[in-house]
Every structure is written in C-alpha cells, then in structure tokens.
N, C-alpha and C positions, 0 to 999 in steps of 0.2 A: 671337381667335375660336375658338370650340369647334370641333374637328374632327368631321367627320360621317362615318359609316361607310357602305359601300356596302349596298345593300338585299338583295343576293344574292351567292353566291359569284362570285369574279371568274374567270368562264369565259372572258372575253376575254383573260386574261393567258396567254401561252404558258408552258409548262414551262422553256423556256430563260430567259424573262424572269424568272420567279419564282426560278430558281436563282441567276441573277446577282444579283437584289435580295438574296437571303439571304445569299450569300457576301459581299456588300458590307457587310451589317449585321454579320456576323461579323469582318470585317477592322476595321471602325471600333470594335466593342466590344473587340477586342484591344488596339487603340491607346489607347482610353480607359482600359482596365484597367491599363496600365502607368503612365499618368499618375496615376490614382487612387491606386495603390499608393504613389506617392511623395509624394502630398499629405499635409499634417499632419492629425493627429486633429482640430484645431480647424476646418480647412476642411471635413472631413467633417461635422462637428457643424453647421456654418453651412449646409451644403447641405441637411441633413435638416430642420433648423429652418425653413429657407427653403421647402421642399416642404410643411410643414405650414401656414405662412402663406399660400402661394399657393392651397392647397386650401380654406382658409377663404374667401379673396377669390372663389374660383370656385365656391363651394357651390351656388349657384342653377343654374349651367351643368351641374354634375355631377348634381343631382337632376332636372333637365329631361332630361338624356340617359337617366338610369336609368328615368324614367317611360317614354320611348319604348321602351326595351328590354323593360320590363314589359308594355307593350300588345302588342308584337310576340310576345313569349312566350305571352302569354294566348291570343292569336288562333291560335297553333300548338298549343294545348292542353297546355302545360307542366304537369307534375305540381305539386301544391301545395308539396311540400318543396323542389323545385328553385326554385319561384317565391320561397319564403322566402329561399333562399340568394342569389338575384339581388337582392332588394329592398333599396333604401337609403331611409331618411328622414332627417330632421335628426338625430334621436338617434343613429342608427347612424353617420351621416357624422361627427358630433362624436366618436363613438368612434374612428373611423379617424384623424381629426386628432389626438386625444389620444394614439393609439398612436405615431404619428410624433413627437410631442413627447417621449414617454417614451424612444423609441429615441435621439433626438437626446441625451438626457441620461444615458444608460447609458455605462459606461466604454468607450472604444474598444479593441477587442481586439488590434488590429494592433501587433505589436512587444512585446506583453506577454510577459514572461519566465515560463514556467510551471515550470521546473525548472533547477537549476544545481549542478554537482559536479565535483570533481576526481579523477580515477582515479589509480593508481599511476604512470601515466607523466607526471603533473604537468600535463596539459592542463586548461585552464578551460573547461569544456563547459556551454553554456547552450541549452535548448530554447525557441525563440521563435516565437510565432503569427505566420503570414504569411497573405495573402489566397490564396484558391484561384485566382482569375484571372477567367474568364468563365463566368457561370452562364447556363443557358437554363432557364426556369421555364414549364412547360406546365400550365395549369389550367382549371378549367371555370367554372361560373356563380358565382363569388364576387368582385364588383369590388373589395372591400376587399383582396384579395390583391395587386392591382396596386400599391397604396401600401405595404403591409406589405413585400412582397418586394423593392420597390425600396429602401426605407429600410434594410432589414436587409443587403442586399447592399452598399450603399454604406457602412454602418457597419463592416462587414467588409472594406472596400477592394476589393470586387469589382464589376466591370461586369455587366450583366445584360441578357439578351434575353428579353422577356415574350411569352408567346402565350397569351392568354386564350380562353375559349370565345366562339364566335360570337354566342351568345345575349346576351352583356353587352358586345360591342364598343363600342357608343356610350358606355356608362359608362366603360369602360377607357380610350378615347381621351380623355375629358374629364379624367379624373384624371391620365392620363399629361402632358397639357399643363400641369397644375399641377406636377407633378414636374420637368418640364424647366425650368420657371421657377425652381424652387428650386435646381436644379443651377447654372444660369447665374448666379443671384444671388451664388453662392459661387466663381464662376470656374471651374467644372468643365465638361467637355465634355457637351453634350446626348447625346452617343453613349454616356455612362455607363449611362443607361437607356433601352433602345430597346424599342418595341413593335411587334409584327407587325400590320400594319393590314388584311390581307386575311383573309376568311373561308375561303379556299381551304385545305381540310385537307392539301393537298400541302405546305403550309409546315412542318407538324409533321414530315412525312418529311424534309424538308431539314434541319431542326434536328438530327434524330436522327443524321444523317451526320457531325455534328460540325463542318459548314461549313469544310472544309478545316483542321481541327485548331485552329480558333478557339475552340471551347467546351470547357471543362475538366470541367464537371458539369451533367448534366440532372436537374432535380427536377420529376417529375410530381405535380400535386395534383388528385386527382378520383377517379372511380369505378374499380373493378377492371379494367375493360376498358381504360381509358387507361393505368393503371399497367402492366399486363401487356404492352400494345403497346410502350411505351417500354422496358421491361425486355428485350423481346425483340428489338427492332430497333435500339436505340441502339448506336453504335459508340464512345461514350465513357461515362465513369462515370456511374452512376445512383444517386441518393438516393431510395429507395422510400417511398411513403405509401400503404399499403392501406387498406381501409375499416375502421371501427371496430366490430367485433362485440364489444361491451364487455359485461362481466357485472358484477352486484352480487350478492355471496354474503352471505346474511344467517346468521350463525353462531348456534348455539343460545344463546349468552350475550349477544347483542344486547339492548339496551334497546328496548322496543316503539316508543316515541314517536320515538326517534332513528332506528330503522330505517325507520320510516314516512316521516318528513320527508326523509331522505336519499335513500331509494330513489325516491320520488316526484320529487324534484328532478332526480335523475340521469336520469330518463326524460323528465319533462314540462317542465322549465324552457325548453328549446328542442329540439324533437324532430329537427330537420334538421341538427344538428351532429355532427361525427364522434365527439364525446365523449359522446354520449348513450347511455345504457344501453340494451341491446337484449334481455338476458336476465337474469331474476331467479331466483337459486338460493336455496332456503330449507332450513335443517337440519330433518329430519323430527322430531327430538326435541322441537322448539319450533314447529313449523309451525302448530299449532293456536292458539298465542298470538300468533305474529308475522305470519303471512300474511294473515289476515282484515282487520286494520287497513290493511295496505298495499293490499289489493285494493279495499277500499271508497274509499280515497283516489284511487286510480288511476280507478276506475269514476266517481267524482264529477267528474273531469276529462275524461271521455269517452275514456279510453284503453282500448283493446281488449286483453284478455288471452288468450293462447293457451297452455294449460297441459297438463301430463300429468295422469294420472288422479287422482293425490293432490291436485293444484292444483284440479282441477275439483270434487272433493268438498268442499274447504274453501271455495271460491269459485265457486259455481254460475254466476256471471255469465261465467266463463271459457269459451272455446271450446277444443275439443280441438286439441292442437298437432300438427302434422306434423313428420317428421324434418327437412324443409326449414327449418323455422321456427328451429331451434337454430343454424343457420349464417347467418342472414339479418340484414343491416343494414337495418332497416325505414325509418329516417329519416321515421318517422310515429308517430302515436299508437297504436302497437302494441307490445306486449312479451311475449316468450315467458317462460313461468314454469315452473319444475321443482323439485319437492321431492326433495332429495337425502339419502342415508343419513347422511352425515357429511362432514368436510372432504376426506378422501380422494377421495370421489366428485366432490365439487365441483371439486377440482383436476384430475381426470381429465376432467370435461366442459370445463373451461376450456382444457386443453392440446388437447382434440380439436376444439373448435369456435371457439376465440378467434383473433383475427387478430394478436395481439402488440401491441395499441394500448393500451388502458386497463382495468385490472381493479380491483375494489374489494371489501373485506371490511367488514362491519358487526358489531362484536363488543365485548364488555367484557372478554374473556379475553385478557390480554397474551401469553400463549404462543401462542394461536390466531393473534393478529395478526401476531407476529413470524414464525411459521411461514409464514403466507400471504405476507407481504412477501418472504421469502427465496425460496420455491419457485416462486411464479408468474413465468413467462417472458413479460414484456411491457415495453413502453417506460415505462409509467407504472403503478405499483402504489400504491393508496390504502388507507388504513384510516380508516373513519368520516368519510369526506368524499365529496361528490358527485363522480361522474365528469365532471361539466361543468367541473370545474376543470382538465381536460386542455386547457390553452390556454398558449401561451407568455406571453401578457400577464399571466395569473395567476402565472406562474412568476417574473415580474419581469424577462422579457426585452424588454419593451416591445412585442412582437409575435412573430409566428412566420410562417414559410413553410408550415409543416405539421407533422404528427406523424409522424416517422420510425418505421417498423416493421422497419427493418434492424437488423442487429446490429453491423454495422461502421461506423466513423467517427462517426456521429451517430445517437442514438436518443431517442425521445420528441420533445418540442417543438424544433423547429430555429429558433434564434435566431441573432444575429450571431456569438457564439463558435463555434457549430456550423458556420458558413460559413467557417472558417478552416482552414488546414492548419498546419504548422509546419516549421521548419528548424533545424539545429543550428549555433549560432555558436560557434566554437572559438578560443580565444586561447592561443598558446603563447609559449615564451621561447627559441626556437631548438631545440626538440627535434627529433631525428631518430630513426627507429626502427631498432633494432639488427636 
C-alpha cells in the first residue's frame, strides 16, 4: 500500500518526540551501514536492481502520488521552474528506473585498490576504497533524487537518511516504498535507506546535529539558502552543492552554426536544471558575426535576453542588464549576455560571478580551448559541448546526488565513487622501525 503524507506540518509532534524519532533513525542507519559494508558487491547489485524492478511495478502509484504533489504545489502558487523540477511523467520515471539499472551495472567501488607501492622499508602499502558510513541527504523538489541518492549510496556501501522537500513528500514516500522492497529482496535491512516522513522543518535541524554521531556526511541539494544553512549549522562534514551560475563563452574563433546550436541548447534544453547556462559571453572581435544568430534563435524560443550596451546594439530585442543579472541563476527562459574584449575579460567575469559549477568555451582555436580548460576554476569545464552535459548520468556514473562545488574530497558530479573514502592496507614481513 502506498504511504500517504500528512497534509500539514506535524505541529502535534513534540520536540522531544521528534528528537527521539530522529535519534532512532540514526542508530538504525549506523547498524545498517555496518551490515552493508560487509555485504558482497553482488548483494549490493541485487539490491539496486531490485529497486529498479520494484519501481517499475509501482509506477502507477508513484505517478498518482506525484500528481497529488503537483496539484498541491499549484494551489500554493509554486513557480513554474520549481513545478518542472517536481513533475514526473512516464518518460521521466522511465529515466529514473533506467538510472537505477545503470547504477546496478557500474563497477562496485568498495574494496577497489587505487594505488599500491613499496617504500624503502619494504612494506607493501595499498590504498583501498571504503564506504563513508552514514549519509544524510537534504534536498528540495526533485523526487528523482530519492531514487538516485539511495542507489548511489548503496552502490558505495553507505546507509542513507533522506530528507526531501515537503512539496514532494507524497512522491518521495511512494518511491521509497519501492526502494525498501528492492533492499529486502536482496536480504538487506530496510534501515539501509530511510526517509524522514514529517514535513516539520525541525527534522533538518536534528539531522544537522549529527544524530549523536550517527551521521558521517551531510549533502544538501537545493538553493543557496538551504546549502548555506547546512554549511553554517552542521556539526558534521558537509559536501556542498551551490547554484549553477554557468557561463558559455563564445571565442572569436568559434564556428557560427556550432556556437548557435550549443549555446541555445545550453540555455533552453531544460531551463530549470542546475547545468543550464545563465550567462553568455561573446568576444567583441567577432560579436557582429556570432551574436545575432544566437540571439535570433533564443528569441524564437521565447528566451528573454538581458544584455550590456554592446549586446543591445547587436540584438535590439535584448533588455538592458542590471548588475544583479550577472550573478543570477535564473532557472527560467532568461539569459544575461555580455560582449567582452577578449578571453582575459571573459575569465575575469567568470571568476567574479561564477559559482564554480560548470563553464563552457565555444572555439576553433585549440590554444584558446586549452587555456580556458586550464585556467577556469569550476567543477566541470567544457569545450564545444553544452553545459547541459553537467550530469552524472552523462558522465557514465549512472546517476548523481548533485554537482559538488567544493574543492575538497569530491568535485563535479557526485556518483558512487565520490561517496567513498579510503584506507591504507599495509602488509609486512615482521618489520620493526629502528
């Protein structure tokens, strides 16, 4: 039977009851993580494949729950970009199921030897991947994250506590029911993947305490306010995921047709994803050749352009940009456009306004491409390819928990491998240190 969500925050639940409930989740997750770490790679594969099969069987229930979430969100006046993130249909749900199947098929990272050497002391030293332990993932209105996060956590040998947004609680609960079915089919504890069932925001605060040292890593996936709250309040390690203020820089050497096609796809394929381009930079030396075709194609797709003075002169349909536009993640059919003097000015603009997520150059000049790839500081840097490829599935990871904008541990798409740590396994022959 599909679980149903409460219609309003659980005001009747006391702080003491919530705290006890969350601590119990943490204890059960810790026990499940120990068992999962000892399970074979084959068992983890069976569990993830079982999740996919159960989600297929429960597709109608999931779509029904999602429809209820969408109706409630619409009644509350949710913005169209957020509605798009929340929405599931048969095609998108098939994509979620396909991602689980791909995650089941990728190599299991646990126990993989990443390096081995023998120093002068004769010790045989190996660096081996290990699970992190217990993850807590806090996210907003993307129900697909429930499945992706669970499967990737299990692939990496981690237990996980999921706290999705209240606007998609019905969808998340329906998906979670299928995930548990898959775990149990492989003989794993249902506590391996737990989901917070209350809309009470106090549950997030409890997670950020670490649940009496049960949680090893918190991963926020959502807007800046969520990420900043987690980074400020968490008493455990955090893997950050800031917004995608992504740039497409059109170098003077770019082919006009390629520049038009890639830039338009980067913005308009799906405007509500974090990999969407939000700012277009065009070299002044070739702006008259390169910018009008891009502008015409964007206008034909009802994309609003907000440009500097040079942009508005070449594309009269553009509105004057404000300073705030350069730092905005629009998540809508809006793009900021600036004509830059050269690559130096483009790099300065990206360094000032970029969020370290995804940046792109469109060029034919190989030296310019290599300079851009080397000098831009971001988790993902592309040449002559759409920023919409900023996705773990497109990287061959099967799925992702998010795009990390951190510089430590993991950066870019966070897949199963990025959800592991490592240890050193050392084999000696009776050596003692003098």
